[in-house]
BASE-671532 format. One record per residue (C-alpha): residue number from 1; residue in one letter; y, x, z. Coordinates in pm, 1 decimal. Example, Ala and Ser with C-alpha at 12.3 -4.5 7.8 and 13.67 -1.06 7.14 Angstrom:
BASE-671532
 num residu       py       px       pz
   1      a   -450.0   1230.0    780.0
   2      s   -106.0   1367.0    714.0
end
This chain:
BASE-671532
 num residu       py       px       pz
   1      m   5582.6   3259.4   1984.0
   2      d   5967.0   3202.0   2086.7
   3      l   6108.4   3320.9   1770.0
   4      s   6471.5   3345.9   1855.6
   5      r   6372.9   3559.0   2173.9
   6      e   6218.5   3793.3   1885.1
   7      l   6494.5   3823.5   1733.0
   8      a   6709.7   3876.9   2028.4
   9      k   6477.7   4166.3   2117.9
  10      y   6487.1   4306.3   1788.0
  11      s   6880.9   4265.0   1792.9
  12      q   6903.4   4440.6   2143.2
  13      e   6669.9   4750.0   2075.6
  14      l   6800.3   4825.5   1771.5
  15      t   7115.2   5151.3   1773.7
  16      y   7257.5   5322.9   1495.3
  17      e   7053.3   5639.5   1604.4
  18      k   6738.9   5410.9   1457.1
  19      i   6902.7   5322.1   1130.4
  20      p   6774.9   5580.6    857.9
  21      p   7029.4   5778.1    680.4
  22      e   6940.8   5618.8    324.6
  23      v   6974.6   5218.6    452.5
  24      v   7348.4   5341.6    650.7
  25      e   7449.0   5484.8    306.8
  26      f   7313.7   5169.5    184.1
  27      t   7517.2   4922.8    447.1
  28      k   7820.0   5089.8    357.5
  29      l   7776.4   4970.1    -10.0
  30      c   7772.7   4642.1    103.3
  31      i   8092.1   4658.8    279.5
  32      l   8300.3   4795.5     33.7
  33      d   8158.4   4562.5   -213.2
  34      y   8271.6   4275.2     14.8
  35      f   8601.9   4405.1     95.1
  36      g   8605.0   4435.9   -363.2
  37      s   8527.5   4020.9   -326.4
  38      a   8735.1   3941.5    -38.8
  39      i   9069.9   4140.3   -149.8
  40      a   9011.0   3936.9   -524.4
  41      g   8961.2   3653.4   -354.6
  42      s   9210.1   3649.9   -116.3
  43      n   9513.9   3506.0   -322.4
  44      k   9260.8   3178.6   -513.9
  45      v   9422.4   2858.5   -406.0
  46      p   9122.5   2750.1   -176.4
  47      v   9171.7   3054.4     -8.1
  48      q   9559.6   2985.7     43.2
  49      m   9488.1   2657.5    176.4
  50      i   9284.2   2765.9    441.8
  51      s   9459.0   3044.3    541.4
  52      e   9800.6   2809.6    569.5
  53      l   9607.1   2634.1    771.1
  54      v   9521.5   2871.8    988.3
  55      k   9861.0   3023.8   1029.0
  56      e   9996.6   2657.0   1102.3
  57      m   9768.6   2626.2   1395.3
  58      g   9827.6   2957.3   1553.4
  59      g   9592.8   3189.1   1733.1
  60      s   9597.2   3513.0   1945.8
  61      e   9609.4   3828.5   1692.4
  62      q   9311.4   3981.1   1730.2
  63      a   9174.4   4067.9   1412.5
  64      s   9338.2   4085.6   1007.2
  65      l   9307.3   3808.1    758.4
  66      f   9270.8   3950.3    366.4
  67      t   9563.6   3694.7    321.6
  68      g   9803.7   3917.7    505.6
  69      g   9900.2   3935.7    928.0
  70      k   9670.6   3834.8   1181.1
  71      s   9503.0   3565.1   1402.7
  72      s   9245.5   3521.1   1602.0
  73      a   8877.3   3656.1   1532.4
  74      i   8736.9   3306.5   1488.7
  75      n   9040.1   3220.7   1242.5
  76      a   8957.3   3559.2   1104.1
  77      a   8613.8   3510.9   1024.1
  78      l   8685.3   3161.5    885.3
  79      v   8927.1   3306.0    579.4
  80      n   8828.9   3631.2    537.5
  81      g   8436.2   3436.4    464.1
  82      a   8650.9   3227.0    248.9
  83      a   8812.7   3499.5     84.0
  84      s   8453.5   3682.5     15.4
  85      h   8299.1   3406.3   -152.1
  86      v   8539.9   3233.1   -390.1
  87      v   8509.4   3461.3   -711.5
  88      e   8128.9   3474.0   -756.0
  89      l   8122.4   3848.5   -736.0
  90      d   7944.4   3868.3   -353.1
  91      d   7600.9   4016.0   -332.9
  92      i   7293.4   3792.2   -313.1
  93      h   6924.5   3824.9   -153.6
  94      k   6634.0   3743.9   -407.8
  95      g   6411.0   3633.9    -80.3
  96      s   6618.3   3374.2    148.8
  97      i   6847.3   3283.3   -136.6
  98      i   7158.6   3454.3    111.5
  99      h   7461.7   3601.6    -15.1
 100      a   7518.0   3762.2    356.2
 101      a   7797.0   3971.3    313.7
 102      t   8003.3   3694.4    290.9
 103      v   7934.1   3549.2    656.1
 104      v   7768.2   3816.8    820.3
 105      i   8075.1   4052.6    743.6
 106      p   8375.0   3898.4    799.0
 107      a   8232.5   3740.8   1130.1
 108      a   8116.1   4104.3   1264.3
 109      l   8490.1   4289.6   1082.9
 110      a   8659.2   4050.4   1318.7
 111      v   8493.7   4081.4   1599.9
 112      a   8506.0   4500.2   1592.6
 113      q   8859.7   4530.1   1503.1
 114      w   8931.7   4278.7   1805.9
 115      k   8765.8   4481.0   2031.5
 116      k   8809.8   4817.1   1874.8
 117      l   8488.2   4901.4   1825.7
 118      s   8331.1   5260.6   1637.0
 119      g   8192.4   5235.7   1303.9
 120      k   7879.8   5309.6   1359.6
 121      e   7865.1   5000.2   1595.5
 122      l   8031.2   4754.1   1298.7
 123      i   7717.2   4934.2   1060.0
 124      t   7487.6   4851.6   1321.1
 125      a   7568.9   4470.3   1352.5
 126      i   7604.5   4436.0    987.1
 127      v   7259.1   4591.6    942.8
 128      i   7064.9   4342.6   1168.8
 129      g   7286.5   4009.0   1048.1
 130      y   7129.6   4059.7    711.7
 131      e   6753.6   4130.9    895.7
 132      v   6778.7   3805.8   1100.3
 133      c   6956.6   3551.7    799.1
 134      f   6726.4   3723.8    554.5
 135      r   6410.9   3677.3    769.7
 136      i   6505.6   3277.1    803.7
 137      g   6612.7   3232.9    471.0
 138      e   6338.0   3312.5    345.7
 139      a   6103.9   3114.9    630.1
 140      v   6288.0   2845.0    484.1
 141      s   6299.7   2911.9     69.1
 142      p   6254.1   2774.4   -195.2
 143      s   6288.0   2412.0    -58.8
 144      h   6539.9   2401.6    189.3
 145      y   6747.0   2510.5    -72.9
 146      y   6721.9   2185.0   -304.1
 147      y   6964.7   1998.2   -112.1
 148      w   7101.2   2304.5    148.4
 149      h   7348.0   2591.2     74.5
 150      n   7105.7   2919.2    218.3
 151      t   7446.1   3149.0    272.7
 152      a   7603.0   2838.1    489.6
 153      t   7265.5   2709.8    676.4
 154      c   7089.3   3048.3    710.2
 155      g   7409.2   3301.4    711.2
 156      t   7554.3   3093.0   1052.1
 157      f   7254.5   3278.1   1206.6
 158      g   7302.7   3627.1   1035.8
 159      a   7708.0   3593.1   1158.3
 160      a   7587.3   3474.8   1498.5
 161      i   7370.5   3793.1   1579.0
 162      a   7596.0   4073.0   1441.2
 163      a   7883.6   3902.2   1644.9
 164      a   7610.5   3883.4   1946.2
 165      k   7549.6   4280.5   1928.2
 166      l   7889.8   4343.2   1922.2
 167      l   7962.9   4153.1   2198.0
 168      h   7668.2   4330.8   2413.0
 169      l   7538.5   4010.3   2471.0
 170      t   7225.5   4038.5   2712.9
 171      e   6903.5   3925.1   2518.9
 172      d   6924.9   3561.7   2661.4
 173      e   7276.5   3550.9   2575.9
 174      m   7132.2   3636.8   2235.2
 175      v   6869.9   3347.4   2256.1
 176      f   7182.0   3119.4   2356.8
 177      a   7363.6   3291.1   2049.4
 178      l   7133.4   3195.1   1778.7
 179      g   7017.2   2813.3   1934.5
 180      n   7410.0   2728.3   1873.3
 181      a   7427.7   2864.1   1565.3
 182      g   7153.5   2690.0   1427.1
 183      t   7319.5   2367.2   1517.3
 184      q   7603.1   2432.6   1333.8
 185      a   7438.1   2529.1   1045.7
 186      a   7540.4   2332.2    747.4
 187      g   7675.7   2327.3    379.5
 188      l   7509.9   2089.7    126.0
 189      w   7511.0   2149.4   -280.7
 190      e   7704.6   1853.8   -366.7
 191      f   7998.0   2052.6   -453.9
 192      i   7862.0   2185.3   -757.9
 193      v   7881.5   1866.9   -941.4
 194      d   8274.3   1869.5   -966.0
 195      g   8324.7   2239.5   -866.3
 196      a   8507.5   2101.0   -545.0
 197      m   8669.1   2379.6   -307.5
 198      t   8363.3   2317.8    -76.7
 199      k   8181.0   2617.8   -102.1
 200      q   8476.8   2827.7     40.0
 201      l   8426.4   2639.4    359.3
 202      h   8090.2   2714.4    346.5
 203      s   8101.4   3092.2    402.4
 204      g   8374.0   3075.2    601.3
 205      k   8271.8   2787.9    837.0
 206      a   7918.2   3028.2    859.2
 207      a   8122.5   3328.8    926.8
 208      m   8361.1   3106.5   1220.6
 209      n   8096.2   2900.6   1334.8
 210      g   7866.0   3246.7   1413.1
 211      v   8171.5   3439.4   1619.6
 212      l   8215.9   3126.5   1796.3
 213      a   7845.5   3099.8   1887.7
 214      a   7834.3   3434.2   2022.8
 215      l   8170.1   3407.8   2226.3
 216      l   8050.0   3082.8   2369.0
 217      a   7719.2   3277.9   2481.6
 218      h   7888.8   3534.0   2588.8
 219      k   8052.1   3316.8   2873.0
 220      g   7689.8   3160.4   2973.1
 221      f   7703.8   2890.9   2732.3
 222      t   7346.2   2813.0   2691.4
 223      g   7150.9   2726.8   2327.9
 224      p   6787.7   2547.4   2258.4
 225      r   6608.0   2842.2   2282.4
 226      k   6393.0   2715.0   2017.3
 227      i   6629.4   2642.4   1728.7
 228      l   6383.9   2802.8   1481.2
 229      e   6052.9   2638.7   1540.9
 230      g   6142.6   2336.8   1764.0
 231      d   6008.9   1973.8   1698.4
 232      r   6373.0   1881.7   1596.6
 233      g   6467.6   2247.7   1524.8
 234      f   6581.8   2382.9   1199.3
 235      f   6281.3   2431.0   1017.7
 236      k   6163.4   2085.4   1073.3
 237      a   6466.7   1918.0    988.3
 238      m   6554.1   2114.0    696.6
 239      s   6269.5   2221.1    439.3
 240      d   6020.4   2052.8    324.9
 241      q   5768.9   2368.5    342.8
 242      y   5889.3   2663.6    591.2
 243      d   5646.9   2999.7    706.4
 244      a   5767.4   3085.3   1041.2
 245      s   5558.1   3416.8    984.8
 246      k   5826.6   3518.6    801.9
 247      i   6026.6   3549.6   1084.2
 248      t   5855.7   3800.3   1249.8
 249      e   5615.1   4000.8    989.6
 250      g   5723.4   4390.4    938.6
 251      l   6058.1   4323.4   1240.1
 252      g   6174.0   4609.0   1333.1
 253      k   5930.0   4803.8   1061.0
 254      e   6174.3   4787.7    788.1
 255      f   6500.5   4721.4    693.3
 256      k   6569.9   4465.5    448.6
 257      i   6889.8   4454.2    375.6
 258      l   6735.3   4721.9    129.3
 259      e   6589.6   4414.0    -20.9
 260      n   6965.1   4319.7   -163.0
 261      s   7131.9   4269.2   -446.4
 262      f   7496.1   4310.0   -638.4
 263      k   7678.5   4105.2   -868.3
 264      i   7825.3   4244.0  -1162.5
 265      h   7888.4   3912.9  -1379.3
 266      a   8132.9   3666.2  -1191.5
 267      s   7906.2   3373.6  -1202.2
 268      c   7673.0   3174.7  -1042.9
 269      r   7354.8   3474.4   -946.0
 270      h   7117.5   3182.3  -1131.4
 271      t   7308.8   3203.2  -1457.6
 272      h   7317.3   3613.7  -1494.9
 273      h   6944.3   3665.8  -1625.0
 274      a   7052.4   3436.5  -1910.1
 275      i   7407.1   3642.6  -1909.9
 276      d   7232.6   3997.1  -1909.6
 277      l   7025.8   3892.2  -2190.0
 278      l   7282.1   3736.9  -2425.1
 279      i   7541.6   4023.1  -2357.6
 280      e   7243.8   4264.7  -2521.3
 281      i   7240.5   4054.3  -2824.4
 282      f   7604.3   4034.0  -2838.5
 283      q   7584.1   4401.6  -2821.8
 284      e   7291.0   4438.7  -3071.4
 285      r   7404.4   4191.5  -3339.6
 286      r   7728.8   4072.4  -3258.3
 287      p   7624.3   3725.6  -3390.9
 288      t   7943.0   3500.6  -3529.3
 289      f   8009.0   3120.9  -3369.6
 290      e   7913.2   3025.6  -3737.2
 291      e   7588.5   3189.4  -3732.0
 292      i   7431.2   3051.0  -3432.8
 293      e   7225.8   2754.6  -3444.1
 294      s   7100.5   2724.2  -3098.3
 295      i   7043.2   2889.8  -2751.9
 296      t   6711.1   2825.5  -2556.6
 297      v   6728.8   2939.1  -2183.0
 298      k   6366.0   2909.0  -1955.4
 299      s   6419.8   2965.4  -1614.9
 300      y   6306.3   2862.2  -1266.7
 301      k   6349.9   2499.0  -1105.8
 302      a   6641.6   2641.4   -876.7
 303      a   6797.9   2780.2  -1160.8
 304      i   6813.3   2490.2  -1354.9
 305      d   6894.3   2236.5  -1075.6
 306      i   7191.1   2395.6   -974.2
 307      t   7361.3   2500.8  -1294.2
 308      d   7245.0   2239.0  -1548.9
 309      n   7574.7   2135.9  -1642.0
 310      d   7674.0   2108.9  -2010.8
 311      d   8015.3   1940.5  -2000.7
 312      p   8219.4   2141.4  -1682.5
 313      t   8562.6   2041.8  -1620.4
 314      t   8690.3   2314.8  -1400.0
 315      e   8649.9   2715.8  -1361.3
 316      y   8486.8   2689.2  -1076.8
 317      a   8180.0   2494.6  -1254.2
 318      a   8199.8   2717.6  -1517.9
 319      k   8080.3   2967.7  -1301.9
 320      f   7772.2   2727.2  -1196.1
 321      s   7710.4   2625.4  -1536.8
 322      l   7390.0   2794.9  -1719.7
 323      q   7523.3   2626.3  -2079.8
 324      f   7857.9   2779.2  -2013.9
 325      c   7812.4   3115.0  -1919.2
 326      s   7524.0   3145.6  -2203.4
 327      a   7750.5   3057.2  -2485.5
 328      l   8098.3   3289.2  -2313.0
 329      a   7839.9   3595.6  -2290.7
 330      i   7669.3   3546.5  -2644.7
 331      l   8008.8   3510.7  -2804.3
 332      t   8221.4   3783.6  -2634.2
 333      g   7953.0   3999.0  -2478.6
 334      s   8096.2   3976.9  -2116.3
 335      a   8143.0   3707.9  -1785.7
 336      g   8340.0   3928.6  -1592.7
 337      l   8657.4   3849.4  -1300.7
 338      a   8864.0   3809.1  -1596.8
 339      d   8618.7   3597.1  -1886.0
 340      f   8659.8   3284.6  -1636.2
 341      n   8977.0   3144.7  -1670.4
 342      e   9158.8   2781.3  -1837.9
 343      s   9127.7   2931.6  -2187.0
 344      t   8760.4   3014.0  -2210.2
 345      l   8707.9   2702.4  -2028.6
 346      w   8856.6   2477.0  -2324.9
 347      d   8797.6   2738.7  -2575.0
 348      s   8663.7   2558.3  -2849.1
 349      q   8370.1   2716.4  -2967.8
 350      i   8241.0   2761.1  -2639.3
 351      r   8282.4   2429.4  -2582.1
 352      q   8121.6   2400.6  -2925.5
 353      l   7821.0   2619.7  -2842.5
 354      l   7751.6   2467.0  -2487.3
 355      k   7579.7   2166.1  -2632.3
 356      k   7399.3   2421.9  -2833.8
 357      v   7244.8   2543.6  -2523.9
 358      h   6925.1   2409.1  -2442.3
 359      v   6791.8   2467.3  -2091.4
 360      s   6479.0   2376.6  -1922.1
 361      i   6193.1   2504.5  -1669.7
 362      d   5988.6   2769.9  -1762.8
 363      p   5624.7   2702.7  -1474.8
 364      h   5502.3   3086.7  -1500.3
 365      i   5872.6   3181.0  -1457.9
 366      n   5926.4   2937.3  -1173.2
 367      a   5566.1   3027.8  -1035.6
 368      n   5704.7   3369.7   -942.5
 369      y   6039.3   3256.1   -848.0
 370      p   6223.4   3337.4   -548.7
 371      e   6073.4   3722.4   -548.3
 372      q   6141.3   3693.1   -921.8
 373      w   6509.2   3540.3  -1047.8
 374      g   6370.5   3574.3  -1457.1
 375      a   6426.6   3398.1  -1758.6
 376      t   6368.1   3379.6  -2120.3
 377      v   6661.0   3354.3  -2436.9
 378      e   6558.1   3188.9  -2748.0
 379      v   6857.2   3229.2  -3029.7
 380      v   6814.2   3072.8  -3336.3
 381      l   7047.6   3209.2  -3604.8
 382      a   7136.2   3007.6  -3941.4
 383      n   6982.2   3236.6  -4149.2
 384      g   6630.8   3111.9  -3956.5
 385      e   6592.0   3433.3  -3757.8
 386      t   6509.5   3393.8  -3367.9
 387      i   6572.5   3646.8  -3128.8
 388      h   6375.2   3633.2  -2804.7
 389      k   6467.9   3839.3  -2522.0
 390      q   6282.3   3814.5  -2176.0
 391      s   6405.7   3946.8  -1788.8
 392      d   6270.9   3908.2  -1418.8
 393      f   6534.4   4079.0  -1271.4
 394      p   6910.8   4099.5  -1314.4
 395      k   7141.2   4361.6  -1334.8
 396      g   7187.3   4447.6   -950.3
 397      d   6810.9   4399.5   -831.4
 398      p   6685.0   4620.2   -628.8
 399      e   6409.1   4645.0   -905.0
 400      n   6707.0   4699.8  -1211.7
 401      a   6954.6   4878.9   -959.2
 402      v   7336.1   4970.9   -999.3
 403      t   7478.0   5318.1   -869.0
 404      a   7644.5   5343.4   -590.0
 405      e   7930.3   5476.6   -876.5
 406      e   7897.9   5145.5  -1039.2
 407      l   7970.3   5003.3   -755.3
 408      i   8261.4   5225.1   -642.1
 409      d   8394.8   5108.6  -1004.8
 410      k   8302.1   4712.8   -988.1
 411      f   8520.8   4740.3   -600.7
 412      t   8830.6   4966.4   -823.5
 413      n   8783.1   4704.9  -1156.0
 414      m   8843.6   4414.1   -900.2
 415      t   9143.3   4514.9   -648.7
 416      n   9373.3   4520.9   -901.1
 417      e   9635.1   4363.7   -705.4
 418      i   9676.2   4654.5   -492.8
 419      s   9782.9   5022.2   -513.6
 420      d   9569.2   5298.5   -645.6
 421      i   9647.4   5522.6   -372.7
 422      k   9509.2   5198.6    -99.5
 423      k   9218.0   5107.8   -313.2
 424      q   9118.0   5528.7   -285.1
 425      q   9209.4   5492.0     86.3
 426      i   8977.4   5160.4    157.1
 427      i   8677.2   5391.0    -53.4
 428      r   8717.3   5703.3    207.1
 429      d   8713.0   5461.5    496.4
 430      i   8415.7   5239.8    444.6
 431      l   8178.1   5552.4    274.6
 432      a   8316.2   5715.3    595.5
 433      l   8251.6   5461.1    871.6
 434      e   8021.2   5609.6   1053.8
 435      f   8256.6   5914.8   1171.5
 436      i   8537.3   5607.0   1235.1
 437      e   8610.2   5541.1   1609.6
 438      s   8771.6   5183.3   1544.1
 439      a   8739.9   4951.4   1300.2
 440      e   9104.1   4859.5   1331.9
 441      s   9189.8   5181.7   1109.4
 442      v   8981.8   4985.8    845.7
 443      m   9187.9   4705.0    785.1
 444      a   9485.1   4849.9    872.7
 445      n   9451.2   4954.0    470.7
end
């Protein structure tokens, strides 16, 4: 079986009319959530650096930048992909370990705005992009994830197929687009060691490379037809174990975007299970710094691999420190956008308490990953009391879902830099996206 061709056929055949209403509604919430993250991240230093470089290099004014102004569709995908990933509040899919919004949506939005395509076309392309990258991510996870950042690698395929759908590529051209997306797939986890800015490059380049692959395919530029399963392809080169059946199992019969999760804490998703539980303890007991003797967090291997850091030295590194996030959550009862800053990073009580947070792998929890992103926490108090909490699904997973109203509130709270009138216009436009004739109007806000 030619896996790229199967994905291309699926993408060719799916039309807006074949998407159930509940999928349309859910997709619009994913888009709104993306806009919130992109607006919140647009003024962050790494994003501003990328934006400045793009403006220095120049580009046809085809699509809007969340940092202001316009540039080429490729450059817009780069900047807007970076913007939506920096505050760590973008969506996540458990099975594939991908933040799809930050790569698929900026790629699709840039092309749709440039070509003045309809809201229905944009929704369809995003649904397809999520489907494709989720399936590829599931096929190679979790082994791929140790060295490779799935959002950057697998996400490139989703960006490419979404752009390809909007450019009305033929089936062969879609195969070529996927081939050249795969050969550009990259993104190593080494940045978490020192909290480097590289993660924003990951999402921006994945979106940009996806658009580039689709545009080249549109001109007849060929790509490898078996980029996934080939002897020197993506699966064998970048994972110790893979399951090719994940690509086609149920393809066209389900909509994997409905499996998407939303983040309510502004940190790595692998810290959210513990944050949820420790905020519960804060709300129930309000333990003081002096009362807490120790905190033990047990979880799955990937969570420990990515977030075991008891000495974060930057705000961004703190978001990837399970120890820091645990101390922050139990002492403040919050881990939102405003809670990660230089003040909390160097707060004396948080710094002392994070050294009392012990993290380890629980074999049972690890066996259920990635279907469940679970954790247990144990808090020992000075009076000898021990508090136990356990969770299989962080808040925001489909099994522990947030409501549409909560996501609208999240968007409102994330976008304090813009006026209330502008916020409400964006909400109205996105929630009525299927009735909008041109994506240009959405970005005009």
